[in-house]
Chimera marker file (.cmm) of the C-alpha trace (Angstrom):
<marker_set name="trace">
<marker id="1" x="-29.549" y="18.553" z="48.343" r="1" g="1" b="0" radius="0.5"/>
<marker id="2" x="-29.590" y="14.696" z="48.003" r="1" g="1" b="0" radius="0.5"/>
<marker id="3" x="-26.516" y="12.919" z="49.429" r="1" g="1" b="0" radius="0.5"/>
<marker id="4" x="-24.066" y="12.282" z="46.546" r="1" g="1" b="0" radius="0.5"/>
<marker id="5" x="-25.358" y="15.021" z="44.221" r="1" g="1" b="0" radius="0.5"/>
<marker id="6" x="-22.711" y="17.190" z="43.110" r="1" g="1" b="0" radius="0.5"/>
<marker id="7" x="-23.785" y="20.709" z="41.979" r="1" g="1" b="0" radius="0.5"/>
<marker id="8" x="-20.806" y="22.458" z="40.030" r="1" g="1" b="0" radius="0.5"/>
<marker id="9" x="-20.279" y="26.180" z="40.508" r="1" g="1" b="0" radius="0.5"/>
<marker id="10" x="-21.058" y="26.053" z="44.315" r="1" g="1" b="0" radius="0.5"/>
<marker id="11" x="-18.260" y="26.944" z="46.701" r="1" g="1" b="0" radius="0.5"/>
<marker id="12" x="-18.375" y="23.659" z="48.511" r="1" g="1" b="0" radius="0.5"/>
<marker id="13" x="-18.387" y="21.455" z="45.265" r="1" g="1" b="0" radius="0.5"/>
<marker id="14" x="-15.320" y="19.265" z="45.106" r="1" g="1" b="0" radius="0.5"/>
<marker id="15" x="-12.633" y="19.928" z="42.510" r="1" g="1" b="0" radius="0.5"/>
<marker id="16" x="-11.433" y="17.066" z="40.299" r="1" g="1" b="0" radius="0.5"/>
<marker id="17" x="-7.927" y="17.354" z="42.033" r="1" g="1" b="0" radius="0.5"/>
<marker id="18" x="-9.323" y="16.814" z="45.432" r="1" g="1" b="0" radius="0.5"/>
<marker id="19" x="-11.705" y="14.096" z="44.342" r="1" g="1" b="0" radius="0.5"/>
<marker id="20" x="-9.053" y="12.269" z="42.456" r="1" g="1" b="0" radius="0.5"/>
<marker id="21" x="-5.439" y="13.161" z="43.174" r="1" g="1" b="0" radius="0.5"/>
<marker id="22" x="-4.231" y="11.345" z="39.944" r="1" g="1" b="0" radius="0.5"/>
<marker id="23" x="-6.426" y="13.883" z="37.845" r="1" g="1" b="0" radius="0.5"/>
<marker id="24" x="-3.783" y="16.596" z="37.613" r="1" g="1" b="0" radius="0.5"/>
<marker id="25" x="-1.206" y="14.176" z="36.616" r="1" g="1" b="0" radius="0.5"/>
<marker id="26" x="-3.544" y="12.704" z="33.956" r="1" g="1" b="0" radius="0.5"/>
<marker id="27" x="-4.508" y="16.213" z="32.676" r="1" g="1" b="0" radius="0.5"/>
<marker id="28" x="-0.585" y="17.056" z="32.306" r="1" g="1" b="0" radius="0.5"/>
<marker id="29" x="-0.039" y="13.695" z="30.354" r="1" g="1" b="0" radius="0.5"/>
<marker id="30" x="-2.999" y="14.404" z="28.182" r="1" g="1" b="0" radius="0.5"/>
<marker id="31" x="-2.027" y="18.025" z="27.549" r="1" g="1" b="0" radius="0.5"/>
<marker id="32" x="1.132" y="16.697" z="25.814" r="1" g="1" b="0" radius="0.5"/>
<marker id="33" x="-0.774" y="14.617" z="23.269" r="1" g="1" b="0" radius="0.5"/>
<marker id="34" x="-1.631" y="16.175" z="19.976" r="1" g="1" b="0" radius="0.5"/>
<marker id="35" x="-5.217" y="16.368" z="19.023" r="1" g="1" b="0" radius="0.5"/>
<marker id="36" x="-4.684" y="14.307" z="15.813" r="1" g="1" b="0" radius="0.5"/>
<marker id="37" x="-3.415" y="11.442" z="18.112" r="1" g="1" b="0" radius="0.5"/>
<marker id="38" x="-6.437" y="11.713" z="20.489" r="1" g="1" b="0" radius="0.5"/>
<marker id="39" x="-8.847" y="11.744" z="17.401" r="1" g="1" b="0" radius="0.5"/>
<marker id="40" x="-7.025" y="8.746" z="15.740" r="1" g="1" b="0" radius="0.5"/>
<marker id="41" x="-7.096" y="6.845" z="18.987" r="1" g="1" b="0" radius="0.5"/>
<marker id="42" x="-10.860" y="7.375" z="19.481" r="1" g="1" b="0" radius="0.5"/>
<marker id="43" x="-11.426" y="6.506" z="15.942" r="1" g="1" b="0" radius="0.5"/>
<marker id="44" x="-9.497" y="3.140" z="16.318" r="1" g="1" b="0" radius="0.5"/>
<marker id="45" x="-11.298" y="2.251" z="19.567" r="1" g="1" b="0" radius="0.5"/>
<marker id="46" x="-14.640" y="2.811" z="17.796" r="1" g="1" b="0" radius="0.5"/>
<marker id="47" x="-13.532" y="0.713" z="14.869" r="1" g="1" b="0" radius="0.5"/>
<marker id="48" x="-12.287" y="-2.035" z="17.369" r="1" g="1" b="0" radius="0.5"/>
<marker id="49" x="-15.597" y="-2.051" z="19.240" r="1" g="1" b="0" radius="0.5"/>
<marker id="50" x="-17.653" y="-2.110" z="16.066" r="1" g="1" b="0" radius="0.5"/>
<marker id="51" x="-15.624" y="-5.065" z="14.576" r="1" g="1" b="0" radius="0.5"/>
<marker id="52" x="-16.365" y="-6.843" z="17.806" r="1" g="1" b="0" radius="0.5"/>
<marker id="53" x="-20.137" y="-6.169" z="17.684" r="1" g="1" b="0" radius="0.5"/>
<marker id="54" x="-20.073" y="-7.075" z="14.062" r="1" g="1" b="0" radius="0.5"/>
<marker id="55" x="-18.771" y="-10.542" z="14.963" r="1" g="1" b="0" radius="0.5"/>
<marker id="56" x="-15.519" y="-10.107" z="13.210" r="1" g="1" b="0" radius="0.5"/>
<marker id="57" x="-13.279" y="-11.205" z="15.905" r="1" g="1" b="0" radius="0.5"/>
<marker id="58" x="-12.206" y="-14.951" z="16.904" r="1" g="1" b="0" radius="0.5"/>
<marker id="59" x="-15.273" y="-15.186" z="19.184" r="1" g="1" b="0" radius="0.5"/>
<marker id="60" x="-17.406" y="-14.086" z="16.265" r="1" g="1" b="0" radius="0.5"/>
<marker id="61" x="-21.079" y="-14.660" z="16.875" r="1" g="1" b="0" radius="0.5"/>
<marker id="62" x="-20.557" y="-14.778" z="20.707" r="1" g="1" b="0" radius="0.5"/>
<marker id="63" x="-20.382" y="-10.908" z="20.831" r="1" g="1" b="0" radius="0.5"/>
<marker id="64" x="-22.452" y="-9.965" z="17.681" r="1" g="1" b="0" radius="0.5"/>
<marker id="65" x="-24.912" y="-7.282" z="18.252" r="1" g="1" b="0" radius="0.5"/>
<marker id="66" x="-25.886" y="-5.269" z="15.037" r="1" g="1" b="0" radius="0.5"/>
<marker id="67" x="-27.889" y="-2.660" z="17.091" r="1" g="1" b="0" radius="0.5"/>
<marker id="68" x="-24.704" y="-1.749" z="19.099" r="1" g="1" b="0" radius="0.5"/>
<marker id="69" x="-22.562" y="-2.048" z="15.807" r="1" g="1" b="0" radius="0.5"/>
<marker id="70" x="-24.716" y="0.400" z="14.234" r="1" g="1" b="0" radius="0.5"/>
<marker id="71" x="-24.294" y="2.908" z="16.856" r="1" g="1" b="0" radius="0.5"/>
<marker id="72" x="-20.402" y="2.583" z="16.869" r="1" g="1" b="0" radius="0.5"/>
<marker id="73" x="-20.306" y="2.640" z="13.022" r="1" g="1" b="0" radius="0.5"/>
<marker id="74" x="-22.587" y="5.849" z="13.030" r="1" g="1" b="0" radius="0.5"/>
<marker id="75" x="-20.276" y="7.373" z="15.687" r="1" g="1" b="0" radius="0.5"/>
<marker id="76" x="-17.093" y="6.615" z="13.819" r="1" g="1" b="0" radius="0.5"/>
<marker id="77" x="-18.422" y="8.100" z="10.553" r="1" g="1" b="0" radius="0.5"/>
<marker id="78" x="-19.469" y="11.332" z="12.420" r="1" g="1" b="0" radius="0.5"/>
<marker id="79" x="-16.074" y="11.721" z="14.042" r="1" g="1" b="0" radius="0.5"/>
<marker id="80" x="-14.315" y="11.197" z="10.806" r="1" g="1" b="0" radius="0.5"/>
<marker id="81" x="-16.706" y="13.455" z="8.935" r="1" g="1" b="0" radius="0.5"/>
<marker id="82" x="-16.181" y="16.331" z="11.636" r="1" g="1" b="0" radius="0.5"/>
<marker id="83" x="-12.463" y="15.836" z="11.936" r="1" g="1" b="0" radius="0.5"/>
<marker id="84" x="-11.734" y="15.593" z="8.238" r="1" g="1" b="0" radius="0.5"/>
<marker id="85" x="-10.159" y="19.024" z="7.896" r="1" g="1" b="0" radius="0.5"/>
<marker id="86" x="-8.285" y="18.781" z="11.192" r="1" g="1" b="0" radius="0.5"/>
<marker id="87" x="-6.381" y="15.458" z="10.351" r="1" g="1" b="0" radius="0.5"/>
<marker id="88" x="-4.048" y="14.843" z="7.507" r="1" g="1" b="0" radius="0.5"/>
<marker id="89" x="-4.788" y="12.501" z="4.612" r="1" g="1" b="0" radius="0.5"/>
<marker id="90" x="-1.987" y="10.391" z="6.092" r="1" g="1" b="0" radius="0.5"/>
<marker id="91" x="-4.236" y="9.595" z="9.033" r="1" g="1" b="0" radius="0.5"/>
<marker id="92" x="-7.622" y="10.008" z="7.424" r="1" g="1" b="0" radius="0.5"/>
<marker id="93" x="-7.304" y="7.587" z="4.522" r="1" g="1" b="0" radius="0.5"/>
<marker id="94" x="-6.746" y="4.428" z="6.506" r="1" g="1" b="0" radius="0.5"/>
<marker id="95" x="-9.547" y="5.375" z="8.858" r="1" g="1" b="0" radius="0.5"/>
<marker id="96" x="-11.878" y="5.877" z="6.034" r="1" g="1" b="0" radius="0.5"/>
<marker id="97" x="-10.946" y="2.578" z="4.450" r="1" g="1" b="0" radius="0.5"/>
<marker id="98" x="-11.512" y="0.936" z="7.754" r="1" g="1" b="0" radius="0.5"/>
<marker id="99" x="-14.936" y="2.678" z="8.152" r="1" g="1" b="0" radius="0.5"/>
<marker id="100" x="-15.977" y="1.478" z="4.696" r="1" g="1" b="0" radius="0.5"/>
<marker id="101" x="-15.027" y="-2.034" z="5.491" r="1" g="1" b="0" radius="0.5"/>
<marker id="102" x="-16.973" y="-1.955" z="8.590" r="1" g="1" b="0" radius="0.5"/>
<marker id="103" x="-20.055" y="-0.469" z="6.811" r="1" g="1" b="0" radius="0.5"/>
<marker id="104" x="-19.681" y="-3.310" z="4.214" r="1" g="1" b="0" radius="0.5"/>
<marker id="105" x="-19.475" y="-5.865" z="6.967" r="1" g="1" b="0" radius="0.5"/>
<marker id="106" x="-22.647" y="-4.358" z="8.516" r="1" g="1" b="0" radius="0.5"/>
<marker id="107" x="-24.427" y="-4.646" z="5.204" r="1" g="1" b="0" radius="0.5"/>
<marker id="108" x="-23.593" y="-8.313" z="4.715" r="1" g="1" b="0" radius="0.5"/>
<marker id="109" x="-24.403" y="-9.194" z="8.434" r="1" g="1" b="0" radius="0.5"/>
<marker id="110" x="-27.700" y="-7.654" z="8.075" r="1" g="1" b="0" radius="0.5"/>
<marker id="111" x="-30.612" y="-10.092" z="7.417" r="1" g="1" b="0" radius="0.5"/>
<marker id="112" x="-32.501" y="-7.153" z="5.918" r="1" g="1" b="0" radius="0.5"/>
<marker id="113" x="-29.989" y="-4.752" z="4.408" r="1" g="1" b="0" radius="0.5"/>
<marker id="114" x="-30.614" y="-1.013" z="4.763" r="1" g="1" b="0" radius="0.5"/>
<marker id="115" x="-31.433" y="0.857" z="1.570" r="1" g="1" b="0" radius="0.5"/>
<marker id="116" x="-28.164" y="2.308" z="-0.107" r="1" g="1" b="0" radius="0.5"/>
<marker id="117" x="-27.545" y="5.580" z="1.847" r="1" g="1" b="0" radius="0.5"/>
<marker id="118" x="-29.479" y="4.589" z="4.764" r="1" g="1" b="0" radius="0.5"/>
<marker id="119" x="-26.893" y="2.250" z="6.492" r="1" g="1" b="0" radius="0.5"/>
<marker id="120" x="-24.905" y="3.340" z="9.469" r="1" g="1" b="0" radius="0.5"/>
<marker id="121" x="-22.773" y="6.329" z="8.719" r="1" g="1" b="0" radius="0.5"/>
<marker id="122" x="-23.922" y="6.626" z="5.156" r="1" g="1" b="0" radius="0.5"/>
<marker id="123" x="-25.414" y="10.037" z="5.773" r="1" g="1" b="0" radius="0.5"/>
<marker id="124" x="-21.771" y="11.183" z="6.270" r="1" g="1" b="0" radius="0.5"/>
<marker id="125" x="-20.032" y="9.010" z="3.603" r="1" g="1" b="0" radius="0.5"/>
<marker id="126" x="-22.716" y="8.554" z="0.931" r="1" g="1" b="0" radius="0.5"/>
<marker id="127" x="-24.049" y="5.198" z="-0.100" r="1" g="1" b="0" radius="0.5"/>
<marker id="128" x="-21.690" y="2.194" z="0.404" r="1" g="1" b="0" radius="0.5"/>
<marker id="129" x="-22.151" y="-0.805" z="-2.120" r="1" g="1" b="0" radius="0.5"/>
<marker id="130" x="-20.820" y="-4.284" z="-1.792" r="1" g="1" b="0" radius="0.5"/>
<link id1="1" id2="2" r="1" g="1" b="0" radius="0.2"/>
<link id1="2" id2="3" r="1" g="1" b="0" radius="0.2"/>
<link id1="3" id2="4" r="1" g="1" b="0" radius="0.2"/>
<link id1="4" id2="5" r="1" g="1" b="0" radius="0.2"/>
<link id1="5" id2="6" r="1" g="1" b="0" radius="0.2"/>
<link id1="6" id2="7" r="1" g="1" b="0" radius="0.2"/>
<link id1="7" id2="8" r="1" g="1" b="0" radius="0.2"/>
<link id1="8" id2="9" r="1" g="1" b="0" radius="0.2"/>
<link id1="9" id2="10" r="1" g="1" b="0" radius="0.2"/>
<link id1="10" id2="11" r="1" g="1" b="0" radius="0.2"/>
<link id1="11" id2="12" r="1" g="1" b="0" radius="0.2"/>
<link id1="12" id2="13" r="1" g="1" b="0" radius="0.2"/>
<link id1="13" id2="14" r="1" g="1" b="0" radius="0.2"/>
<link id1="14" id2="15" r="1" g="1" b="0" radius="0.2"/>
<link id1="15" id2="16" r="1" g="1" b="0" radius="0.2"/>
<link id1="16" id2="17" r="1" g="1" b="0" radius="0.2"/>
<link id1="17" id2="18" r="1" g="1" b="0" radius="0.2"/>
<link id1="18" id2="19" r="1" g="1" b="0" radius="0.2"/>
<link id1="19" id2="20" r="1" g="1" b="0" radius="0.2"/>
<link id1="20" id2="21" r="1" g="1" b="0" radius="0.2"/>
<link id1="21" id2="22" r="1" g="1" b="0" radius="0.2"/>
<link id1="22" id2="23" r="1" g="1" b="0" radius="0.2"/>
<link id1="23" id2="24" r="1" g="1" b="0" radius="0.2"/>
<link id1="24" id2="25" r="1" g="1" b="0" radius="0.2"/>
<link id1="25" id2="26" r="1" g="1" b="0" radius="0.2"/>
<link id1="26" id2="27" r="1" g="1" b="0" radius="0.2"/>
<link id1="27" id2="28" r="1" g="1" b="0" radius="0.2"/>
<link id1="28" id2="29" r="1" g="1" b="0" radius="0.2"/>
<link id1="29" id2="30" r="1" g="1" b="0" radius="0.2"/>
<link id1="30" id2="31" r="1" g="1" b="0" radius="0.2"/>
<link id1="31" id2="32" r="1" g="1" b="0" radius="0.2"/>
<link id1="32" id2="33" r="1" g="1" b="0" radius="0.2"/>
<link id1="33" id2="34" r="1" g="1" b="0" radius="0.2"/>
<link id1="34" id2="35" r="1" g="1" b="0" radius="0.2"/>
<link id1="35" id2="36" r="1" g="1" b="0" radius="0.2"/>
<link id1="36" id2="37" r="1" g="1" b="0" radius="0.2"/>
<link id1="37" id2="38" r="1" g="1" b="0" radius="0.2"/>
<link id1="38" id2="39" r="1" g="1" b="0" radius="0.2"/>
<link id1="39" id2="40" r="1" g="1" b="0" radius="0.2"/>
<link id1="40" id2="41" r="1" g="1" b="0" radius="0.2"/>
<link id1="41" id2="42" r="1" g="1" b="0" radius="0.2"/>
<link id1="42" id2="43" r="1" g="1" b="0" radius="0.2"/>
<link id1="43" id2="44" r="1" g="1" b="0" radius="0.2"/>
<link id1="44" id2="45" r="1" g="1" b="0" radius="0.2"/>
<link id1="45" id2="46" r="1" g="1" b="0" radius="0.2"/>
<link id1="46" id2="47" r="1" g="1" b="0" radius="0.2"/>
<link id1="47" id2="48" r="1" g="1" b="0" radius="0.2"/>
<link id1="48" id2="49" r="1" g="1" b="0" radius="0.2"/>
<link id1="49" id2="50" r="1" g="1" b="0" radius="0.2"/>
<link id1="50" id2="51" r="1" g="1" b="0" radius="0.2"/>
<link id1="51" id2="52" r="1" g="1" b="0" radius="0.2"/>
<link id1="52" id2="53" r="1" g="1" b="0" radius="0.2"/>
<link id1="53" id2="54" r="1" g="1" b="0" radius="0.2"/>
<link id1="54" id2="55" r="1" g="1" b="0" radius="0.2"/>
<link id1="55" id2="56" r="1" g="1" b="0" radius="0.2"/>
<link id1="56" id2="57" r="1" g="1" b="0" radius="0.2"/>
<link id1="57" id2="58" r="1" g="1" b="0" radius="0.2"/>
<link id1="58" id2="59" r="1" g="1" b="0" radius="0.2"/>
<link id1="59" id2="60" r="1" g="1" b="0" radius="0.2"/>
<link id1="60" id2="61" r="1" g="1" b="0" radius="0.2"/>
<link id1="61" id2="62" r="1" g="1" b="0" radius="0.2"/>
<link id1="62" id2="63" r="1" g="1" b="0" radius="0.2"/>
<link id1="63" id2="64" r="1" g="1" b="0" radius="0.2"/>
<link id1="64" id2="65" r="1" g="1" b="0" radius="0.2"/>
<link id1="65" id2="66" r="1" g="1" b="0" radius="0.2"/>
<link id1="66" id2="67" r="1" g="1" b="0" radius="0.2"/>
<link id1="67" id2="68" r="1" g="1" b="0" radius="0.2"/>
<link id1="68" id2="69" r="1" g="1" b="0" radius="0.2"/>
<link id1="69" id2="70" r="1" g="1" b="0" radius="0.2"/>
<link id1="70" id2="71" r="1" g="1" b="0" radius="0.2"/>
<link id1="71" id2="72" r="1" g="1" b="0" radius="0.2"/>
<link id1="72" id2="73" r="1" g="1" b="0" radius="0.2"/>
<link id1="73" id2="74" r="1" g="1" b="0" radius="0.2"/>
<link id1="74" id2="75" r="1" g="1" b="0" radius="0.2"/>
<link id1="75" id2="76" r="1" g="1" b="0" radius="0.2"/>
<link id1="76" id2="77" r="1" g="1" b="0" radius="0.2"/>
<link id1="77" id2="78" r="1" g="1" b="0" radius="0.2"/>
<link id1="78" id2="79" r="1" g="1" b="0" radius="0.2"/>
<link id1="79" id2="80" r="1" g="1" b="0" radius="0.2"/>
<link id1="80" id2="81" r="1" g="1" b="0" radius="0.2"/>
<link id1="81" id2="82" r="1" g="1" b="0" radius="0.2"/>
<link id1="82" id2="83" r="1" g="1" b="0" radius="0.2"/>
<link id1="83" id2="84" r="1" g="1" b="0" radius="0.2"/>
<link id1="84" id2="85" r="1" g="1" b="0" radius="0.2"/>
<link id1="85" id2="86" r="1" g="1" b="0" radius="0.2"/>
<link id1="86" id2="87" r="1" g="1" b="0" radius="0.2"/>
<link id1="87" id2="88" r="1" g="1" b="0" radius="0.2"/>
<link id1="88" id2="89" r="1" g="1" b="0" radius="0.2"/>
<link id1="89" id2="90" r="1" g="1" b="0" radius="0.2"/>
<link id1="90" id2="91" r="1" g="1" b="0" radius="0.2"/>
<link id1="91" id2="92" r="1" g="1" b="0" radius="0.2"/>
<link id1="92" id2="93" r="1" g="1" b="0" radius="0.2"/>
<link id1="93" id2="94" r="1" g="1" b="0" radius="0.2"/>
<link id1="94" id2="95" r="1" g="1" b="0" radius="0.2"/>
<link id1="95" id2="96" r="1" g="1" b="0" radius="0.2"/>
<link id1="96" id2="97" r="1" g="1" b="0" radius="0.2"/>
<link id1="97" id2="98" r="1" g="1" b="0" radius="0.2"/>
<link id1="98" id2="99" r="1" g="1" b="0" radius="0.2"/>
<link id1="99" id2="100" r="1" g="1" b="0" radius="0.2"/>
<link id1="100" id2="101" r="1" g="1" b="0" radius="0.2"/>
<link id1="101" id2="102" r="1" g="1" b="0" radius="0.2"/>
<link id1="102" id2="103" r="1" g="1" b="0" radius="0.2"/>
<link id1="103" id2="104" r="1" g="1" b="0" radius="0.2"/>
<link id1="104" id2="105" r="1" g="1" b="0" radius="0.2"/>
<link id1="105" id2="106" r="1" g="1" b="0" radius="0.2"/>
<link id1="106" id2="107" r="1" g="1" b="0" radius="0.2"/>
<link id1="107" id2="108" r="1" g="1" b="0" radius="0.2"/>
<link id1="108" id2="109" r="1" g="1" b="0" radius="0.2"/>
<link id1="109" id2="110" r="1" g="1" b="0" radius="0.2"/>
<link id1="110" id2="111" r="1" g="1" b="0" radius="0.2"/>
<link id1="111" id2="112" r="1" g="1" b="0" radius="0.2"/>
<link id1="112" id2="113" r="1" g="1" b="0" radius="0.2"/>
<link id1="113" id2="114" r="1" g="1" b="0" radius="0.2"/>
<link id1="114" id2="115" r="1" g="1" b="0" radius="0.2"/>
<link id1="115" id2="116" r="1" g="1" b="0" radius="0.2"/>
<link id1="116" id2="117" r="1" g="1" b="0" radius="0.2"/>
<link id1="117" id2="118" r="1" g="1" b="0" radius="0.2"/>
<link id1="118" id2="119" r="1" g="1" b="0" radius="0.2"/>
<link id1="119" id2="120" r="1" g="1" b="0" radius="0.2"/>
<link id1="120" id2="121" r="1" g="1" b="0" radius="0.2"/>
<link id1="121" id2="122" r="1" g="1" b="0" radius="0.2"/>
<link id1="122" id2="123" r="1" g="1" b="0" radius="0.2"/>
<link id1="123" id2="124" r="1" g="1" b="0" radius="0.2"/>
<link id1="124" id2="125" r="1" g="1" b="0" radius="0.2"/>
<link id1="125" id2="126" r="1" g="1" b="0" radius="0.2"/>
<link id1="126" id2="127" r="1" g="1" b="0" radius="0.2"/>
<link id1="127" id2="128" r="1" g="1" b="0" radius="0.2"/>
<link id1="128" id2="129" r="1" g="1" b="0" radius="0.2"/>
<link id1="129" id2="130" r="1" g="1" b="0" radius="0.2"/>
</marker_set>
C-alpha cells in the first residue's frame, strides 16, 4: 500500500474521530440542523458563487468566468429540481426566483447566447427568456 493511501474497511484504517477529534462535535452539531436548512444553505452558497462568476459583484469583471458560472447554475438547478418536493414553497419560491435571475444574467453575459432550453439549468427549469 502506498504511504498516505487510506483504504476504508480495513481494520487498521483510521476513523474520522481519531483523525480529526473535532469531527464528532461537528457531526453532533449538524445532526441538529433540519435538512431543509442544509438544502437552502447549499443553494444560497451556489447562488452566491454563481453571482461572483457571472461578474455581478462589486469586483465585477475581475472574477467573471462563464464556464464556472454555467457549472454552478446547473448544479443549483439540479439541487432545486431534486429537492422541490422536500422543501416548502416558502423556501423554494425565492430560490427559484434567484435561479431564474442567474439564468437571465448568464444569457445576457454570453457573447453567443445558448438556444432557449439549452442554457445552464434549463433542462430542469425549462427555457428562460429575457
